[in-house]
N, C-alpha and C positions, 0 to 999 in steps of 0.2 A: 808778884806783890805790887809793883807799881800800877798795874791795871786795876787791881782791886781797890787800891787807895784812890785812884781817879774816880772809880765808880762810886765809892763811898762819899767823896766830896760832892759829886753831882747829885746823888740821891739826897744828901742833907740840904743842899742848896734848893733843890726843887721842892722837896717835901718838908721844909723846915718847921712847919706848924703841925705836921702829922707824925713825924718820927721822934719818939722820945729816946729810944735806945736802938743803936745799930751795932750789931755784933758780927764779927768775922771769925770764922773758925779755920785756923791753918790746917792744911792737909798735905799729903805727899802725892807725888805723881801728877801734879798739875791739875788736880781736881778743882773746879771752879763752879760752884752752884749758888744760885740766888733764890732765897725763899722769902715770901711775904705772908705773914699770918700762917705759917707752916705749909703754905702752898708753893710748890716748886715753880719758879718763874723762868729760870734758865739753868741749863746744865751743860757745862763744857764737856763733862764726861760722856754724856749721851750724844752730843752733837759734834764732838771732837774739834771745837773751835771756840774762840773767845766771842763775846757778844759784839755786834756792830754798834757804832756810836748811837746812843739814845734808844737802843733796842730794849733795854731793861726798863727804862722810863716809860716807854710806850706800852709795854706789857702790864706794868703796874697801874697805869692810868686807865 
């Protein structure tokens, strides 16, 4: 959960004028996926790792 909260903070700071709602859905088994406009940006489940720093931001930009 701390990594998800750090990511949320970074996304909101970077895209403060573009993000109206940011929603996290808790899951079990360490699943960690990031979607933007219903498009999968990152999947810990598929890659079996957490994203590297700024990896999500770079993929969204």
